[in-house]
N, C-alpha and C positions, 0 to 999 in steps of 0.2 A: 641552749638550745630549743628550738620548738619545728618536732617534727614534722606539723602541718607545711611553715612556714618554708624546710628545707625543702619539702617535698613540691610544693606551687613551682617551687624557683628549677627545680629539676626535670619537670612536667611543663613549664610553660613553652613556649614556640621561640626559639631566637627569634629574633629583630622584634621583641613584644618589649615594650616600654614600663618599667618596676621599678617599683621604692623596696630598698632590701634594708632592714636595720639591721645590726650588727652589732654583739657586744667587744666594745674593746674595754682596754682599762683606765679603771675609772668613770668608765657609762656604754653607754650605746650611742653610736653614729650610724645616720644614712646616706645610700648610694643613688639614685635618682637619673636614670639612663636605660639606655636599651640592652636586654641582655643579648652579649653575644657569643657566648659558651658556656659551655657545664658539664662537669664529669660528677664521679661517683663522690666526688671531696669541697669541689670550689665551682663558680661560679665567677666569670668575666662579666661586667656590665661596664659598658659606656659613657662615663660620664663628660659634663662640658669641661672637663681638668682632664681627662683620658681615663684609658682602662683599668677598671680597679680591680684585682680579686680579690674574692670572700670564702672565705672557709665556710663550708656547710653547716659544719659545726659550731659557727658562732651563729648565723639569722635568729635573731628572736622573732620578726615577725616581716612578711614582703605580701606586696599585692600588686595588680596591673594599675596604673595611672594612662591617666587621657594625653593624646599628643600635644606636643606642648602649643600654646596659639600661635599664627600666623606672624610675620613681622609686619608691623605696622606702615602703613601705606603712604607714600610722598603726598606732602599736604599739596591741597588742590591750587593752582595760578587763578588769578583770574583772569577772564574774559578781556581779549584785546576791544576794544572800540571801535 
């Protein structure tokens, strides 16, 4: 566990977009999304695939990330003559 990373998550404002790297069996995994809840022992991140609850004790790295880019614009239509 990284105390600095766990502390970062615990003091980050709810709704912030973050990436959290946690230790799992056989390696590590990342959760990218919006911080929705945080207690003394776990945090909840809303990812593209749904809510993920992570134990603060398993966090090895975390940081804030920029918001996703806006959706692509519709293609332009040619002007009528």
